[in-house]
C-alpha positions in Angstrom: 139.1 108.3 -100.2 137.3 111.9 -100.6 135.1 113.3 -97.4 133.1 116.4 -96.8 134.7 119.2 -95.5 133.5 121.2 -92.2 131.9 124.2 -94.1 130.1 125.8 -91.5 130.6 124.7 -87.4 129.0 126.6 -84.6 130.2 125.9 -80.5 128.7 125.9 -77.9 129.2 125.4 -74.1 127.6 121.8 -74.1 126.8 121.1 -77.8 128.7 121.8 -81.3 127.2 122.3 -84.3 129.4 121.2 -87.1 127.8 121.2 -91.2 128.9 118.9 -94.2 127.9 119.3 -97.6 124.1 118.7 -96.8 124.8 116.9 -93.8 124.0 118.3 -89.8 126.2 116.1 -87.0 125.6 117.7 -83.3 128.4 116.2 -81.1 129.6 117.0 -77.4 131.4 119.9 -76.6 133.7 118.7 -74.2 133.9 114.7 -74.9 133.7 115.0 -78.8 131.0 112.0 -78.7 128.3 112.3 -81.5 124.7 113.3 -80.2 123.3 113.3 -83.3 123.2 113.0 -87.5 121.4 113.0 -90.5 123.5 110.8 -91.9 122.0 108.1 -89.3 118.9 109.0 -90.4 115.7 106.3 -92.0 116.3 106.4 -95.3 113.4 108.0 -96.7 114.8 110.9 -94.2 118.7 111.2 -95.0 117.7 110.4 -98.5 115.4 113.9 -98.1 118.4 115.6 -97.1 120.9 114.5 -99.7 118.3 115.7 -102.2 118.3 119.1 -100.4 122.0 119.7 -101.4 124.5 121.3 -99.3 123.4 123.1 -96.7 124.2 127.3 -97.9 123.3 129.1 -94.9 122.8 128.2 -91.5 122.1 129.8 -87.4 121.6 128.8 -84.3 119.9 130.9 -81.8 121.6 131.7 -78.5 120.8 128.6 -76.3 121.4 126.2 -78.6 117.9 125.2 -78.9 117.0 125.1 -82.0 119.5 125.5 -86.2 117.8 127.1 -89.3 119.5 126.2 -92.3 118.7 126.4 -96.1 120.3 124.5 -98.9 119.8 124.8 -103.2 116.1 123.5 -102.3 115.3 127.2 -100.9 113.5 125.4 -97.7 114.1 127.3 -94.6 113.9 124.5 -92.3 114.1 124.7 -88.1 115.6 121.5 -86.3 116.0 120.8 -82.6 119.5 120.6 -81.8 118.5 117.5 -79.5 117.5 114.6 -81.8 118.4 116.9 -84.8 114.3 116.3 -85.1 112.7 119.0 -87.8 110.3 120.7 -86.5 109.4 123.1 -89.2 109.7 123.3 -93.4 109.1 126.2 -95.5 109.5 127.4 -99.1 111.5 130.5 -99.8 111.1 133.0 -102.2 114.3 133.2 -103.6 117.7 131.7 -102.8 118.9 133.0 -99.2 122.3 134.6 -98.5 122.6 135.2 -94.2 119.8 133.5 -91.9 120.1 134.9 -88.2 117.9 134.5 -85.1 116.5 136.9 -83.0 117.9 137.2 -79.3 114.2 136.4 -77.8 114.6 133.2 -80.4 111.0 134.4 -81.7 111.5 135.7 -85.5 114.1 134.6 -88.1 115.6 137.0 -90.5 116.7 136.1 -93.5 118.3 137.8 -97.0 117.9 136.4 -100.4 119.4 137.1 -103.6 116.4 139.8 -104.7 118.1 142.1 -102.4 114.9 141.6 -99.8 114.9 141.3 -96.2 112.3 139.4 -94.7 111.1 138.0 -90.9 109.3 134.6 -90.2 108.3 133.3 -87.1 110.3 130.8 -86.1 107.4 128.2 -85.0 105.1 128.8 -87.8 101.0 128.9 -87.3 99.5 125.4 -88.2 96.5 127.8 -90.2 97.5 129.1 -93.9 98.8 132.4 -94.1 96.2 134.5 -95.1 97.1 136.9 -98.2 98.1 140.3 -97.1 97.2 143.5 -98.7 100.1 145.3 -97.3 102.0 147.9 -99.1 104.8 146.2 -97.7 104.2 143.5 -99.8 103.7 145.4 -103.1 107.2 146.7 -101.8 108.7 143.3 -102.3 111.0 142.5 -105.9 108.8 139.0 -105.5 106.1 136.8 -104.1 106.7 135.7 -100.9 105.2 131.7 -101.1 105.1 131.7 -97.3 103.9 134.6 -96.0 107.2 135.9 -94.8 106.8 140.4 -93.5 109.3 142.0 -95.9 111.9 143.7 -93.5 113.4 145.6 -96.5 114.8 145.6 -100.0 117.5 146.9 -101.9 118.0 147.1 -105.8 121.1 144.2 -105.4 122.0 141.2 -103.9 122.4 141.4 -100.3 125.6 139.9 -99.2 125.7 140.1 -95.5 123.4 142.0 -92.7 123.7 142.0 -88.9 121.4 143.1 -86.5 122.6 145.9 -83.8 123.0 144.6 -80.3 120.3 145.9 -79.2 118.0 145.1 -82.2 116.7 148.2 -82.9 118.6 148.5 -86.2 119.4 146.4 -89.1 122.8 147.0 -91.7 122.6 145.6 -94.2 125.2 145.3 -97.3 124.6 144.6 -101.2 127.1 143.6 -104.2 126.9 147.3 -105.3 128.9 148.8 -102.5 125.9 149.7 -101.0 125.8 149.7 -97.0 122.6 150.9 -95.5 121.2 151.3 -91.7 117.8 150.5 -91.3 115.3 150.3 -88.3 114.2 147.2 -87.2 111.5 146.0 -88.2 111.1 149.3 -89.7 112.7 149.1 -91.9 111.9 151.5 -94.3 113.0 154.1 -91.9 116.5 154.3 -93.1 118.8 155.6 -90.0 122.2 156.2 -91.9 124.0 155.1 -95.2 127.8 154.3 -94.6 129.3 155.5 -98.4 132.6 155.0 -99.7 133.1 151.3 -101.1 134.1 151.4 -104.7 133.5 147.6 -104.7 131.5 145.1 -103.8 130.8 144.6 -99.9 130.8 140.9 -98.6 131.1 140.7 -94.8 130.0 143.0 -91.9 130.8 143.2 -88.4 129.9 145.5 -85.4 132.8 144.0 -82.6 130.8 143.8 -79.1 133.6 145.6 -77.5 132.7 148.2 -79.7 128.9 148.0 -80.4 128.9 151.7 -82.5 131.4 150.2 -84.8 131.1 148.9 -88.0 133.9 146.8 -89.7 132.9 146.0 -93.6 135.2 144.2 -96.2 134.7 143.3 -99.9 136.6 143.2 -102.8 138.8 146.3 -102.5 142.2 146.6 -100.7 141.2 147.6 -97.2 139.1 146.7 -94.4 136.8 150.0 -93.7 135.8 151.4 -90.3 132.5 153.3 -89.8 130.6 155.3 -87.0 127.6 153.4 -88.7 125.0 155.6 -86.7 126.1 158.1 -88.2 127.5 156.7 -91.1 130.6 158.2 -90.7 134.2 156.2 -92.1 136.9 156.2 -89.6 139.5 154.7 -90.4 140.7 152.4 -93.5 143.2 149.6 -92.7 145.3 148.5 -95.6 145.2 144.1 -96.1 145.6 143.8 -99.9 149.4 143.0 -99.5 149.3 140.5 -96.9 146.2 138.7 -98.1 147.5 138.2 -101.6 150.0 136.6 -101.1 148.1 133.8 -99.3 144.9 133.5 -101.9 145.8 130.1 -103.7 142.5 129.6 -105.1 142.0 131.6 -108.3 138.7 132.1 -109.9 137.5 129.9 -112.5 136.9 131.3 -116.0 133.4 132.7 -116.7 131.7 131.3 -119.3 130.4 133.7 -122.1 127.3 134.8 -121.2 127.4 134.1 -117.6 127.1 137.3 -115.7 128.2 135.6 -111.9 125.1 134.7 -110.5 123.2 131.6 -110.4 119.3 131.1 -110.8 118.4 133.7 -108.4 120.9 136.4 -109.0 120.1 139.6 -107.6 119.9 141.4 -111.3 117.0 139.4 -112.5 114.6 136.3 -112.3 117.8 134.0 -114.8 121.0 134.5 -114.6 121.8 133.1 -117.9 121.9 134.6 -121.0 120.7 132.9 -124.3 123.8 132.5 -126.4 123.3 133.9 -130.1 123.8 131.4 -132.0 121.8 130.1 -135.8 118.8 129.7 -133.6 118.9 132.7 -131.6 120.5 135.3 -133.5 116.5 135.7 -135.4 114.9 136.4 -132.0 117.2 139.9 -131.6 116.9 141.1 -134.9 114.2 143.6 -135.4 113.8 144.9 -138.5 111.9 142.1 -141.2 114.3 142.2 -143.7 117.1 141.4 -141.6 114.8 138.4 -140.0 114.1 137.6 -143.8 118.1 137.3 -144.4 119.2 136.1 -141.1 116.3 132.9 -141.9 117.2 132.6 -145.9 121.0 132.6 -144.2 119.9 130.0 -141.8 119.1 127.6 -144.5 122.8 128.0 -146.2 125.2 124.9 -145.8 128.3 125.2 -143.8 130.0 126.3 -147.2 128.4 129.5 -147.4 130.8 132.6 -146.8 130.2 136.0 -146.4 132.3 138.8 -147.4 133.9 141.8 -146.0 133.3 144.9 -148.4 136.3 146.2 -145.8 139.0 144.0 -146.8 137.7 142.0 -149.7 137.5 138.6 -148.3 135.7 136.1 -147.7 134.9 134.2 -144.7 132.9 131.1 -144.0 129.5 131.6 -142.3 129.8 128.4 -139.1 133.4 130.3 -138.9 132.1 133.6 -138.4 129.8 132.5 -135.9 132.2 130.3 -134.3 134.7 133.9 -134.3 131.7 135.4 -133.0 131.0 133.5 -130.0 134.2 133.0 -129.6 135.0 136.9 -129.2 132.5 136.9 -126.8 134.2 135.4 -124.4 136.4 137.5 -121.8 140.0 137.8 -122.8 141.4 134.6 -122.4 144.0 135.5 -120.1 145.2 133.7 -116.6 143.1 134.1 -113.7 144.3 136.6 -111.5 143.8 136.1 -107.6 140.5 138.0 -106.7 139.7 138.8 -102.8 136.5 138.6 -101.8 136.9 139.1 -97.4 135.0 135.6 -96.1 134.0 136.6 -92.5 135.1 139.5 -90.3 134.7 138.3 -86.1 136.6 140.1 -83.2 137.7 139.2 -79.8 139.8 140.4 -76.9 143.3 139.1 -76.7 145.2 140.3 -73.5 142.9 142.7 -72.8 143.6 143.7 -76.6 140.6 144.5 -78.7 141.8 142.1 -82.2 139.7 142.0 -84.9 139.8 138.7 -87.7 138.6 137.7 -91.0 139.0 135.2 -93.6 139.3 135.4 -97.1 137.8 132.9 -99.7 140.1 130.9 -101.2 143.2 132.0 -98.7 145.0 129.6 -96.7 145.8 132.0 -93.1 143.6 133.2 -90.5 144.5 137.0 -90.6 144.2 139.6 -87.6 145.3 142.7 -86.7 145.0 144.7 -83.0 141.7 147.2 -83.1 142.7 150.4 -84.0 141.7 153.3 -80.8 142.9 156.0 -83.3 143.4 156.8 -86.6 146.5 158.8 -85.4 148.7 155.9 -84.5 148.9 154.7 -88.2 147.5 151.6 -89.8 147.3 148.4 -87.6 150.1 145.6 -88.8 148.4 142.7 -90.5 149.4 139.4 -89.2 148.4 136.1 -91.2 149.0 132.2 -90.1 148.8 129.8 -92.8 147.3 126.4 -92.4 148.3 124.9 -95.7 144.7 124.6 -97.0 142.3 127.3 -98.1 140.4 128.3 -94.8 135.9 127.9 -95.2 134.9 129.2 -91.7 136.4 130.0 -88.2 134.5 130.8 -85.1 136.3 131.4 -81.4 135.8 128.7 -78.3 133.0 129.3 -76.2 134.0 130.8 -73.0 137.3 131.8 -74.3 138.3 135.1 -75.9 142.3 134.0 -77.5 141.2 130.0 -78.7 139.2 129.6 -82.1 138.2 126.6 -84.3 139.4 127.0 -87.8 137.6 124.8 -90.6 140.2 123.9 -93.8 139.7 122.9 -97.0 141.2 118.9 -96.1 141.1 117.3 -100.1 141.6 120.8 -101.7 145.7 120.9 -103.0 147.4 122.5 -105.6 147.4 121.5 -109.6 151.0 121.1 -109.1 150.7 119.2 -105.7 150.1 115.4 -106.8 147.8 113.1 -104.8 149.5 110.2 -102.8 148.3 106.9 -102.0 149.9 106.6 -99.0 149.4 110.8 -97.4 148.0 110.9 -94.7 144.6 113.0 -94.6 144.5 115.9 -94.0 142.8 117.5 -90.3 139.7 119.0 -91.3 139.5 121.0 -88.1 142.2 122.6 -85.9 142.0 124.7 -82.5 144.5 126.9 -82.1 145.3 129.7 -79.7 146.0 133.4 -80.6 148.3 136.0 -79.6 149.3 139.7 -79.7 151.0 138.5 -83.2 151.4 134.7 -83.4 149.1 131.3 -83.5 149.8 127.9 -81.6 148.0 124.9 -82.3 146.4 123.1 -79.2 144.5 119.8 -78.9 141.1 119.2 -78.0 139.3 115.8 -77.9 136.5 117.2 -80.1 138.7 118.6 -82.5 139.9 114.6 -82.2 136.8 113.1 -82.9 135.4 115.7 -85.7 138.5 114.4 -87.5 138.7 111.3 -86.6 134.5 111.0 -87.9 134.6 112.1 -91.7 131.8 111.9 -94.4 132.6 109.5 -97.1 131.7 111.7 -100.1 132.3 111.3 -104.5 133.7 114.1 -106.6 130.8 114.8 -107.8 129.6 115.2 -104.2 132.4 117.8 -103.7 131.8 119.7 -106.9 128.5 120.3 -105.6 129.6 122.1 -103.0 131.3 125.0 -104.9 133.3 126.4 -102.2 134.7 129.2 -104.2 131.9 130.6 -106.1 132.1 133.7 -104.6 135.3 134.0 -106.2 134.0 134.5 -109.6 130.0 135.7 -108.9 131.3 139.0 -106.5 133.0 140.9 -109.0 131.1 142.9 -111.2 132.0 145.5 -113.7 135.2 145.3 -113.3 135.7 146.8 -116.6 137.0 150.7 -116.3 135.2 151.6 -118.9 131.8 150.5 -117.8 130.0 154.1 -116.0 126.6 154.8 -117.0 126.7 157.6 -115.0 129.9 158.9 -117.4 129.6 160.8 -120.2 131.4 160.2 -123.4 133.4 163.4 -122.9 134.5 162.5 -120.0 135.8 158.9 -120.8 139.3 158.6 -120.1 141.3 157.8 -122.7 141.9 153.6 -123.0 145.1 152.3 -121.5 146.7 149.5 -123.4 144.4 146.7 -121.9 141.3 148.1 -123.7 143.7 148.8 -126.5 144.1 145.3 -126.7 140.5 143.9 -126.0 139.3 146.6 -128.9 142.0 144.9 -131.4 141.1 141.3 -130.3 138.5 138.7 -131.8 135.8 140.2 -129.6 135.9 143.1 -131.6 136.5 141.6 -134.9 133.6 138.9 -134.9 131.2 141.8 -133.7 132.8 144.0 -137.0 131.9 141.5 -138.7 128.5 140.6 -137.7 127.4 144.2 -138.0 128.9 145.0 -141.5 126.6 141.5 -142.5 123.5 143.2 -141.1 124.0 147.0 -142.4 124.6 145.0 -146.0 121.5 143.0 -145.0 119.4 146.3 -144.5 120.4 148.3 -147.2 119.7 145.2 -149.3 116.3 145.6 -148.0 115.4 149.4 -148.4 116.8 148.7 -152.3 114.3 146.1 -153.0 111.4 147.9 -151.3 112.3 150.8 -153.0 112.8 149.0 -156.6 109.5 147.4 -155.6 107.5 150.8 -155.1 108.8 152.5 -158.6 107.3 149.3 -160.7 104.2 149.9 -159.0 104.4 153.6 -159.3 105.0 152.6 -162.9 102.4 150.8 -163.1 100.0 152.7 -162.3 101.0 155.3 -164.3 100.9 153.0 -167.4 97.0 152.4 -166.5 96.2 155.7 -166.2 97.8 156.9 -169.1 96.1 154.1 -171.0 92.7 154.5 -169.5 93.3 158.4 -171.1 94.5 157.7 -174.9 91.3 155.6 -174.7 89.1 158.3 -173.9 90.4 161.1 -176.4 90.1 158.4 -179.3 86.9 157.9 -178.5 85.8 162.0 -178.1 87.7 162.5 -181.6 85.8 159.5 -183.5 82.1 160.8 -182.4 
């Protein structure tokens, strides 16, 4: 039977919080006993938890007193860790991408898919929030129904942020290759930019052993190391060759009209586009003559044809439209592995600073020795394969070399058939890290979590969409698309581009354009002939009146 995977885990000295889909469970760190769980709530409360959808973002304060979560319903919920009592529930303006507590546990910082960062008090006021007329609110890209205080805003989807260790700065990253360092909470004061990424940035991390350093990664073949305060890039660490061999989950093929965002994407409200079908085409025509002709065309039967003037061949209207829709999809090529750095963390192993990271859809956990100097060259990247995609990892509290690793236990290769007698794969593993190897360990906590699973249907698992970032993060991957490039500077098309230009997409669009041009010319010709008829009629009338006047004068 299928079960929910552990999608997020927080390990504390006395309590460990495990998030599985929409449910939250609190375990005793030493014994592994379940202390509280949303599965055991009353039926109405449990139904409310399930209705909120899978938990997408979560954070816990330093004392493991409060837990903040947000699901598909865009509600910011604050829970007590003891007993999982819901303290508050507030509506967020857009779907969040990350949540964090400040160190004093007074504020919650939330980034969203419209590129804004807001702060909220952990304990909301019982009085209704007055409408603020602060100019910061006018700079927000959307209204905030819960009275959040705007810290800063990007013009693209925010993927990650991190407060500096002294909480005087906030470092934000977005899907348009930007990393910005701003004051906190006066986010309108920008300290520096870390410029150099050419693709999206999906993860950033500032290690505790070097708080002036920032490590960033995304869709590029290397991790970048920065002096974030100065905005200076220090190192580039190649990781692609090692990571690519571990990526087992391939991105889903994008549907036509899908820009990679959901309904709260960073590029605008409403991520989906309306298809250009028979009903949709009329709205996209500007000229009245083309509208009328398109309206007439809608009344044609399925056997109506379009004549191609260039070739003289007739194409059925239904087939031409289907070619246009099929051609508007991306070329039908087999999906290729996509690098999306999922999480970056750091530790000190045997006195050596180490950087760990995971990638979306990869079955391995990766680590490398932190480079102390660029003169030493790029450090070696190590990988340990867990056989299932890694969903999350966290350092065991009070240790420097032990980690808990969550994996997608129910995932399997398409070529790997399920066996009814097969023992279920583990949800969680505890490992010990050395300079060049990982060793599995045992723990009562891990044993308890793996034994106490939450049942889930295939429909429940589908709602998790664990690998959505493989499709949503890459953006404008076609090198031909560059609004800053002049036509004269455009490079010659490569073989792939030439194939795309000669694909069904180009053919379908060309037929549609020729038809629209033909309709426009016919409309202009009809208007021109109409004007000539009107002028001729006027001249006939004027000529007739003149002859009658002349005849009257002759008779007199």
